[in-house]
C-alpha positions, 0 to 999 in steps of 0.5 A, spaced: 569 630 447 570 629 454 567 623 458 566 621 465 567 613 463 568 608 458 564 601 459 566 595 455 560 590 455 561 582 455 557 576 454 549 578 455 551 586 455 551 589 449 547 595 450 546 600 456 538 600 457 539 607 461 543 610 456 540 617 453 541 621 447 545 616 444 550 617 438 555 612 435 562 613 433 566 608 428 573 609 429 579 606 426 585 605 429 592 603 427 590 596 430 584 596 425 577 597 427 574 595 434 568 590 435 563 595 433 560 602 434 562 606 440 555 608 443 556 615 446 550 618 451 548 620 457 547 616 464 544 621 469 548 627 468 555 624 465 557 622 458 559 615 458 562 611 452 559 604 451 563 598 447 560 591 446 566 587 446 564 581 442 560 586 437 552 588 438 550 581 435 555 577 439 559 575 433 566 575 435 569 570 439 574 571 445 580 569 442 578 573 435 577 580 439 581 586 437 583 588 444 588 593 442 583 596 437 578 596 442 582 600 447 586 604 443 579 607 440 576 608 447 583 612 448 583 616 442 576 619 443 578 621 450 576 616 455 580 617 462 578 610 465 575 604 463 570 599 467 570 592 464 564 588 465 566 581 464 561 575 464 565 569 468 564 563 472 565 562 479 570 557 482 570 558 490 565 559 495 564 566 495 563 567 487 556 563 486 551 565 480 549 572 480 554 575 484 558 581 482 565 582 484 571 587 483 577 582 482 584 585 484 588 580 481 589 576 474 592 570 472 593 569 464 592 562 461 591 565 454 595 563 448 596 566 441 593 572 442 596 579 440 597 581 447 602 587 447 602 594 443 610 592 442 608 587 437 610 590 430 617 591 428 620 598 430 615 599 436 617 602 443 618 596 447 614 597 454 615 593 460 609 596 464 609 594 472 603 589 472 603 587 479 597 590 481 593 589 474 587 593 476 587 601 477 586 602 485 582 608 484 577 605 479 576 599 483 575 604 489 570 608 486 566 601 484 566 598 491 564 605 494 558 606 489 556 599 490 555 600 497 552 607 496 547 604 492 546 598 496 548 593 492 552 586 494 559 586 491 565 582 493 571 586 494 577 582 491 578 575 488 583 572 482 580 572 475 583 566 471 583 568 463 582 562 459 582 561 451 575 559 450 571 559 446 569 552 449 568 552 457 573 549 461 574 541 463 573 539 471 581 538 471 582 545 468 578 548 474 581 544 479 588 546 477 585 554 477 583 553 484 589 550 486 593 556 483 588 561 487 583 563 482 576 565 484 573 566 477 574 564 470 573 568 464 575 568 457 576 576 456 580 579 462 587 578 458 590 581 454 585 587 455 587 589 462 595 588 460 593 593 454 590 598 458 596 598 462 600 599 456 596 605 454 596 608 460 588 607 461 585 607 468 582 600 468 578 595 473 573 589 472 566 588 474 565 581 474 558 578 473 558 571 475 553 567 470 554 560 473 559 555 477 565 553 473 565 545 471 565 541 478 565 547 482 558 548 484 554 544 489 552 539 483 558 537 480 555 534 474 551 540 472 551 542 465 552 549 463 547 552 458 547 558 454 540 560 457 542 559 464 548 564 463 544 569 460 538 569 465 543 569 471 547 575 467 540 579 466 538 578 474 545 580 476 545 586 472 539 588 475 542 593 479 547 595 474 544 602 472 544 604 479 551 602 481 554 606 475 550 612 477 552 612 484 559 611 481 559 617 476 556 621 482 562 620 486 568 624 485 
């Protein structure tokens, strides 16, 4: 089975409304089962695969996601490249709610997650280059597609991956700002590192759902799930057009 693209959906993105002729796969990998079924369908004239990272009912918290199984399953069904949709908070001025961004760097603040294919005894030890954590080819296609579709997209930025599922304190966000983070989310790692170990072309399309704690114009603002989901829905309005433009480009 050949695919043009695999997409991993984050919080608020449990399916692709524009996907047609949908079939489902429920593969098992050496790392166990992925978060849910892989939906295979047509978007325009291209065949793509879609997987909901948290499960289609948002039942899997960030620290319990089987990232290895998710990515291994996409590789095993033949996906050549992966676009990760990550719902995030904004830290710096360019990354306010409803902004779309394609980050180029990441800092890992997570702990206790199985973060490598080298976990089991006897497996090959991999020391992959990770200086540029996102594949330049996939990033370039995303950026060019957004431009072609007339969708505003911030090119670049640093994603800070935190443990979750709780949101961060103001002090933690202040530290992340000092570290150089522009965005904060809970699922960017180990996903990006595992994709590199598996040899998958991989990039992130970040959807800013809210200001991170203390980062917005109202430092006392309380973040609510309703606000997050409303902003994700609004920011995702042009997602189908962006993906179609991406798939139409060589």
